[in-house]
C-alpha positions in Angstrom: 120.6 86.6 111.5 120.3 89.8 109.4 118.3 90.8 106.4 121.4 90.3 104.3 121.9 86.8 105.6 118.2 85.8 105.0 118.6 87.1 101.4 121.8 85.1 100.9 120.4 81.9 102.4 117.1 81.9 100.5 118.9 82.9 97.3 121.5 80.1 97.8 118.8 77.5 98.4 116.9 78.4 95.2 120.0 78.9 93.1 121.4 75.5 94.2 118.2 73.6 93.4 116.6 75.3 90.4 119.3 74.1 87.9 118.7 70.5 89.0 115.0 70.6 88.2 114.9 73.1 85.2 118.4 73.7 83.9 117.2 75.3 80.7 115.0 78.0 82.3 117.0 81.0 83.5 116.5 83.0 86.6 116.9 86.8 86.8 118.3 87.6 90.2 117.9 91.0 91.9 120.2 93.6 90.2 120.8 91.3 87.2 121.0 93.6 84.1 120.8 90.6 81.7 117.7 91.0 79.5 115.2 88.1 79.8 114.9 85.6 76.9 112.8 86.8 74.0 111.0 83.6 73.4 111.6 81.1 76.2 110.3 80.7 79.8 112.2 82.5 82.5 111.8 83.4 86.2 112.4 86.5 88.3 113.4 85.9 92.0 113.2 88.3 94.9 113.3 88.2 98.7 110.9 90.8 100.3 111.1 91.6 104.0 107.5 92.3 105.3 107.2 92.8 109.0 109.0 92.3 112.3 107.7 92.1 115.9 109.0 91.2 119.4 107.7 87.9 120.4 109.4 87.0 123.7 112.5 86.8 125.8 115.4 84.4 125.9 116.6 83.0 129.2 119.4 85.5 129.3 117.0 88.4 128.9 117.6 89.2 125.3 114.5 89.9 123.2 113.3 87.5 120.5 112.2 89.2 117.3 110.4 87.5 114.5 110.9 88.8 111.0 108.4 87.8 108.3 108.9 88.0 104.6 108.1 86.6 101.2 110.1 85.0 98.5 108.5 85.9 95.2 109.1 84.1 92.0 107.6 85.6 88.9 107.2 83.1 86.2 107.0 83.9 82.5 106.1 81.6 79.6 106.1 82.8 76.0 103.3 82.7 73.5 102.6 79.1 72.5 104.1 77.6 75.7 100.7 77.5 77.3 99.4 77.8 80.8 100.2 74.2 81.6 104.0 74.9 81.2 103.7 77.9 83.4 101.9 75.8 86.1 104.6 73.1 85.8 107.3 75.7 86.4 105.4 77.1 89.4 105.1 73.6 90.9 108.8 73.0 90.5 109.7 76.4 92.0 107.3 75.9 94.9 108.8 72.5 95.8 112.2 74.0 96.3 111.1 76.3 99.2 107.9 74.6 100.5 108.6 73.7 104.2 112.4 74.3 103.8 114.2 75.3 106.9 117.7 76.6 107.5 119.5 77.9 110.6 117.1 80.4 112.1 114.9 80.5 108.9 111.8 78.6 107.8 109.6 78.7 104.8 105.8 78.1 104.7 103.2 77.1 102.2 103.5 78.7 98.7 100.6 80.6 97.1 100.2 81.2 93.3 98.4 83.9 91.4 98.1 83.5 87.7 97.8 86.7 85.7 96.0 87.2 82.4 98.2 86.9 79.4 100.0 90.2 78.6 101.1 90.5 75.0 100.8 86.8 74.6 103.1 86.0 77.6 101.6 83.9 80.4 102.6 85.1 83.8 102.2 83.8 87.4 103.5 85.0 90.7 104.6 82.5 93.3 104.8 83.7 96.9 106.5 81.7 99.7 106.2 83.1 103.2 109.2 82.8 105.5 110.1 83.7 109.0 113.3 84.1 110.9 113.9 84.6 114.6 116.7 86.8 116.0 117.8 87.6 119.5 118.8 91.2 120.3 
């Protein structure tokens, strides 16, 4: 598996599930030039490779490499929506990736950091660690 494939697989998982749980809350994907809503909740999604290391050998002598990364989902709720709405969105986003596994890819336990309100907007950052193993 490649970095490109992990990006595609993780993005496809989130893109396929999010509209089922929160169809009215848009997601800004990497490279999306669309401006965020001016007065409604929205998310920003990203896949961030973090580290890689050799962890062993396969029976045929190829080296097994483990690649770690984070899926980050930044959540924004407008003034008046409240922190409770922000936390509800975080719970729903976390449930999509918590413990999810695909071919050669697995996600771990999500973490959440809630920021102080900036210009009235509530903001939180959800981080979901993932790992993939690849033979070279």
